C-alpha positions, -999 to 999 in steps of 0.1 A, spaced: 777 246 914 750 258 891 734 237 863 715 252 834 691 226 823 663 226 797 647 195 783 614 182 769 601 147 772 573 133 751 555 100 753 562 81 720 534 55 724 507 45 747 519 26 778 519 -12 773 517 -40 798 551 -55 808 554 -92 802 576 -118 818 602 -129 792 600 -166 800 562 -171 806 549 -142 784 524 -134 812 516 -98 821 537 -87 851 518 -75 882 528 -60 915 523 -78 948 490 -60 952 478 -70 917 484 -37 898 497 -42 862 533 -32 855 533 -8 826 561 0 802 564 37 794 586 51 766 596 88 765 617 107 740 638 132 759 653 162 740 675 190 751 678 210 719 710 195 706 705 158 713 677 133 721 674 98 736 647 72 742 640 64 778 621 32 787 610 24 822 583 4 841 556 20 864 531 2 885 494 8 877 475 21 847 494 50 831 470 61 804 473 98 815 509 98 802 500 94 765 513 124 745 521 143 777 550 169 775 571 181 804 594 211 802 619 226 827 629 262 822 666 272 821 
């Protein structure tokens, strides 16, 4: 099976600290790194969708980054 895939993903805002819903405290990993919320806009030329996920550690290098895969 062969898949032709082309998509772009753009950071839509700077990463923000994830917070516990109940306590409103910033979430951290077991080793004390902050958990950051990253939001990307993924586009394939005919459709787009917002992707939100959490990553451990500072993620400032992702701001306004673009990733593209050739077809």
